[in-house]
C-alpha positions in Angstrom: -213.2 -42.0 -114.5 -212.3 -45.9 -114.6 -215.5 -46.4 -112.3 -218.2 -44.1 -115.1 -216.5 -45.7 -118.1 -217.8 -49.3 -116.9 -220.9 -47.9 -116.7 -221.6 -48.6 -120.0 -220.5 -52.3 -120.0 -222.3 -52.6 -116.8 -225.7 -51.5 -118.4 -225.2 -53.9 -121.6 -224.7 -56.8 -119.1 -227.5 -56.8 -116.2 -227.4 -60.3 -116.4 -226.3 -60.8 -112.9 -227.6 -59.5 -109.4 -224.3 -58.1 -109.1 -224.1 -55.6 -112.2 -227.8 -54.4 -110.4 -225.8 -53.5 -107.5 -223.4 -51.9 -109.4 -225.7 -49.9 -111.5 -227.7 -48.6 -108.6 -224.8 -47.8 -106.7 -223.5 -45.6 -109.2 -226.7 -44.0 -110.3 -227.1 -43.2 -106.4 -223.3 -41.3 -106.5 -223.8 -39.4 -109.5 -227.2 -38.3 -107.8 -225.7 -36.8 -105.4 -222.8 -35.5 -107.2 -225.8 -33.7 -109.2 -227.6 -32.3 -106.0 -224.3 -30.2 -105.0 -225.1 -28.0 -108.1 -228.5 -27.0 -106.8 -227.7 -23.3 -106.2 -227.0 -22.9 -109.6 -229.6 -25.2 -112.0 -233.5 -25.5 -111.1 -233.2 -29.2 -112.0 -230.1 -29.9 -109.8 -231.7 -28.5 -106.9 -234.1 -31.2 -107.1 -231.9 -33.9 -106.7 -230.8 -32.0 -103.2 -235.0 -33.1 -101.8 -233.7 -36.9 -101.0 -230.9 -36.7 -99.2 -232.4 -39.1 -96.5 -233.4 -41.4 -99.4 -229.8 -41.8 -101.0 -228.5 -42.4 -97.1 -230.9 -45.2 -96.6 -230.6 -46.8 -100.3 -226.6 -46.6 -99.8 -227.3 -48.3 -96.5 -229.0 -50.9 -98.5 -226.8 -51.4 -101.2 -223.7 -51.1 -99.2 -225.0 -54.3 -97.4 -225.9 -55.7 -100.5 -222.4 -55.1 -101.8 -220.8 -56.7 -98.9 -222.7 -59.9 -99.3 -221.6 -60.0 -102.9 -217.9 -59.0 -102.0 -218.1 -56.1 -104.2 -215.8 -54.0 -102.0 -215.1 -51.2 -104.0 -218.9 -50.2 -104.1 -219.1 -51.1 -100.2 -216.4 -48.6 -99.8 -218.6 -46.2 -102.2 -222.0 -46.6 -100.8 -220.2 -46.4 -96.8 -218.7 -42.8 -98.0 -222.0 -41.6 -99.6 -224.2 -43.2 -96.5 -221.6 -40.7 -94.1 -222.1 -37.9 -96.6 -225.6 -37.9 -96.8 -226.0 -38.8 -92.8 -223.5 -35.2 -92.2 -226.1 -33.4 -94.6 -229.0 -34.4 -92.5 -227.1 -34.0 -89.1 -225.8 -30.4 -89.9 -228.9 -29.0 -90.5 -231.4 -30.9 -87.7 -231.8 -28.5 -85.0 -233.2 -31.2 -82.6 -234.6 -30.0 -78.9 -236.4 -33.0 -76.6 -240.3 -33.1 -76.6 -241.7 -31.5 -73.5 -244.1 -33.3 -71.0 -247.6 -33.9 -71.5 -248.3 -31.6 -68.6 -246.1 -28.9 -70.2 -248.1 -29.0 -73.8 -251.1 -28.9 -72.0 -250.4 -26.1 -69.9 -250.5 -22.6 -69.6 -248.9 -19.9 -72.0 -249.1 -22.2 -74.8 -249.9 -21.8 -78.6 -250.9 -24.6 -80.8 -250.3 -24.2 -84.5 -251.7 -26.3 -87.4 -250.8 -26.0 -91.1 -252.3 -28.4 -93.5 -252.3 -28.3 -97.3 -255.7 -29.9 -98.2 -255.9 -30.7 -101.8 -257.8 -28.3 -103.8 -259.8 -30.6 -105.5 -261.7 -32.2 -102.1 -265.1 -30.7 -101.0 -266.1 -32.8 -98.2 -264.3 -31.9 -95.2 -266.2 -33.7 -92.7 -262.6 -35.3 -91.5 -261.1 -32.2 -91.7 -263.4 -30.8 -89.1 -263.2 -33.6 -87.1 -259.0 -33.5 -86.8 -259.2 -29.8 -86.0 -261.9 -30.4 -83.3 -259.7 -33.3 -81.9 -256.2 -31.3 -81.8 -258.2 -28.0 -80.8 -255.1 -25.8 -82.2 -255.2 -22.0 -81.3 -255.0 -21.0 -84.8 -254.5 -23.1 -88.0 -254.1 -22.5 -92.1 -255.2 -24.6 -94.8 -253.8 -24.4 -98.0 -255.4 -25.0 -101.5 -258.2 -23.6 -99.8 -261.2 -22.9 -102.2 -264.7 -21.7 -101.2 -265.8 -24.8 -99.9 -263.1 -24.9 -97.5 -264.4 -21.0 -96.5 -267.8 -22.1 -96.2 -266.7 -25.2 -93.7 -264.8 -22.7 -91.6 -267.7 -20.6 -91.3 -270.4 -23.3 -91.0 -268.7 -25.8 -88.7 -265.9 -24.6 -86.9 -267.2 -20.6 -86.3 -268.4 -21.2 -82.7 -265.1 -22.1 -81.6 -262.9 -20.1 -84.0 -264.6 -17.1 -84.8 -261.8 -14.8 -86.3 -261.9 -16.1 -89.7 -259.2 -14.8 -92.6 -260.5 -16.1 -95.8 -258.7 -15.9 -99.2 -260.0 -18.7 -101.2 -259.3 -19.6 -104.8 -261.6 -21.7 -107.0 -259.8 -23.5 -109.5 -256.5 -23.0 -108.3 -254.0 -24.6 -106.0 -252.9 -21.2 -104.3 -256.0 -20.2 -102.1 -255.7 -19.9 -98.5 -257.9 -19.9 -95.6 -257.1 -19.4 -91.3 -259.0 -19.6 -88.5 -258.1 -18.3 -84.8 -259.0 -18.6 -81.0 -258.1 -15.1 -80.6 -258.3 -12.1 -82.2 -256.9 -10.7 -85.0 -254.6 -7.5 -84.4 -253.5 -7.8 -88.2 -254.9 -9.3 -91.4 -253.3 -8.3 -94.5 -251.7 -9.8 -97.6 -249.5 -8.7 -100.1 -247.5 -10.0 -103.7 -245.7 -13.2 -103.2 -242.5 -11.3 -104.8 -241.2 -8.7 -106.4 -240.4 -9.5 -110.1 -240.8 -7.3 -113.4 -244.6 -7.0 -114.9 -243.2 -9.6 -117.9 -242.5 -12.5 -115.3 -244.1 -15.6 -116.9 -245.5 -17.0 -113.1 -248.1 -17.6 -110.9 -250.2 -15.1 -109.1 -249.9 -15.7 -105.5 -249.6 -13.9 -102.5 -248.4 -13.8 -98.6 -251.0 -14.2 -95.9 -249.9 -11.9 -92.8 -251.8 -12.2 -89.7 -251.4 -11.3 -86.2 -253.1 -12.8 -83.1 -252.9 -11.8 -79.5 -253.2 -14.8 -76.9 -254.7 -13.5 -73.7 -252.0 -12.3 -71.4 -249.1 -11.8 -74.5 -247.8 -9.5 -77.0 -248.5 -10.4 -80.7 -247.6 -13.6 -82.6 -247.5 -12.9 -86.4 -247.6 -15.3 -88.7 -246.3 -15.3 -92.2 -248.1 -18.2 -94.5 -246.8 -19.1 -98.1 -247.4 -21.7 -100.5 -244.9 -21.3 -103.1 -245.2 -23.0 -106.7 -243.5 -26.1 -107.4 -240.1 -25.6 -109.0 -240.7 -28.0 -112.2 -240.0 -25.3 -114.6 -237.1 -22.5 -114.4 -239.5 -20.0 -114.3 -241.5 -21.5 -111.2 -237.5 -22.2 -109.4 -237.2 -18.5 -110.2 -240.7 -17.8 -108.7 -240.0 -20.0 -105.6 -237.0 -18.6 -104.7 -238.1 -15.0 -105.2 -241.1 -15.5 -103.1 -238.9 -17.3 -100.1 -236.6 -14.3 -100.4 -239.5 -11.7 -100.5 -240.6 -13.1 -97.1 -237.5 -12.9 -95.2 -237.5 -9.7 -96.5 -240.6 -8.6 -95.3 -240.0 -9.9 -91.8 -236.9 -8.1 -91.4 -238.6 -4.7 -92.5 -241.5 -5.2 -90.2 -240.0 -6.8 -87.2 -237.1 -5.0 -86.0 -237.3 -6.1 -82.3 -235.7 -9.3 -81.7 -238.4 -10.4 -79.0 -241.2 -9.8 -81.8 -242.5 -13.7 -82.1 -243.2 -14.6 -85.6 -244.3 -17.7 -87.1 -243.6 -18.4 -91.0 -245.3 -21.5 -92.4 -246.5 -23.2 -95.4 -246.1 -25.7 -98.3 -242.7 -24.0 -99.9 -241.7 -27.0 -102.2 -238.5 -27.1 -100.4 -236.8 -29.3 -98.4 -234.3 -28.6 -95.6 -231.3 -29.6 -97.8 -231.9 -27.1 -100.4 -229.5 -24.0 -100.5 -232.0 -21.6 -101.0 -233.6 -23.0 -97.7 -230.6 -22.4 -95.7 -230.5 -19.0 -97.0 -234.1 -18.6 -95.7 -233.1 -19.3 -92.3 -229.7 -17.3 -92.3 -231.4 -14.1 -94.0 -234.7 -14.3 -91.8 -233.3 -15.4 -88.4 -235.8 -18.4 -87.8 -235.5 -21.5 -86.4 -236.3 -24.8 -88.2 -236.5 -27.2 -84.3 -238.1 -30.4 -84.4 -238.5 -32.6 -81.6 -238.0 -35.6 -83.6 -234.3 -37.0 -84.6 -235.7 -36.3 -88.4 -237.1 -33.5 -90.7 -241.3 -34.8 -90.6 -242.4 -36.1 -94.2 -245.1 -34.6 -95.4 -245.5 -35.3 -99.1 -246.4 -37.2 -101.1 -248.6 -38.7 -98.5 -249.6 -42.0 -100.6 -246.3 -42.9 -101.1 -244.2 -45.0 -98.7 -243.1 -43.5 -95.5 -239.3 -43.8 -96.9 -240.2 -41.9 -100.0 -242.0 -38.7 -98.9 -240.1 -35.6 -98.2 -240.3 -32.7 -95.6 -241.8 -29.7 -98.2 -244.1 -28.6 -95.7 -242.7 -26.3 -92.7 -243.4 -24.3 -89.5 -240.4 -22.1 -88.7 -240.2 -19.2 -85.5 -238.4 -17.0 -83.6 -239.0 -14.2 -81.1 -239.9 -15.1 -77.4 -241.8 -18.7 -78.4 -240.1 -22.0 -77.6 -241.0 -25.4 -79.1 -242.5 -27.6 -76.8 -244.1 -30.3 -79.6 -243.4 -30.7 -83.5 -245.3 -33.4 -85.3 -247.1 -35.0 -88.3 -250.7 -35.2 -88.3 -252.9 -37.1 -90.9 -253.5 -36.8 -94.6 -256.8 -37.2 -94.5 -257.3 -38.0 -98.2 -255.0 -35.0 -99.5 -251.3 -35.6 -100.9 -249.8 -33.8 -97.9 -250.1 -34.5 -94.2 -250.7 -31.7 -91.7 -247.9 -30.2 -89.9 -248.6 -29.5 -85.9 -246.7 -27.2 -83.8 -246.6 -26.6 -80.0 -244.7 -23.5 -78.4 -244.6 -22.2 -75.0 -245.1 -18.4 -74.9 -242.3 -17.2 -72.8 -242.8 -13.0 -73.0 
């Protein structure tokens, strides 16, 4: 309490480097404490997205406080960095990267999800990227008619199986293309709320493919709204809950191979993300010792947050997960390679 009473005095005397260190240290602690209420209020959930940034900044300001012999603030920053580190470590499901020969071997499924900003209409760089990566299936979010036409015109020879749900003048269209035939193509409302709900018209894309010599793999693609208003926060959480329910209803066998992917405007540190993993029984594995930051692509790397995801379960084993380029979008692509073990 004494510490917070000193905030006003500190702000009024920002005439020294020491006072700046004190102010920003207190702000970081306060931000972290606010984030603990993320399950209860939409604005507090926003603070959950920056756990890594709190950890990095607390280390920086801890060092600065040490040089100035501000021992109380050294202690505060040390405690904060440990708490944030535990938050990250407790959620990280790390597996080592597979050897290159395994990634390029048989029985491999390569998947890309890429939120390409809906305002972009020149897709040559995207086409070159897809050709270079050569995935088995890929999903483009924020897709408009120009994305759909590009798939049909420039990529149809390599990807003859298309699932096109573009939207012009909207950020919530999607398209997908696959080397393997679709066993199922379906889309459904993304959430179950009352008719008077004031939200965004949205959908879940559901596509099942049959890789050669294997059982079907079913993909659920979802782009939730950004939770920048209470009703959008409610809709995002309802969509994540609904897609978990769909997966559980449609796939009762433990060996059903499921991939859930998309831009959900949520990081792994949110309680609603943890609930999704638990409810749907999905894995959020990485082959890096951190979650892949994907947005905003024009920000410095340390300021980006992981809101684009590829989760899975069933007869799939993760070999590699990495971040792709942004190619003019505000999001980086996310690439995952799986071994099919059915």
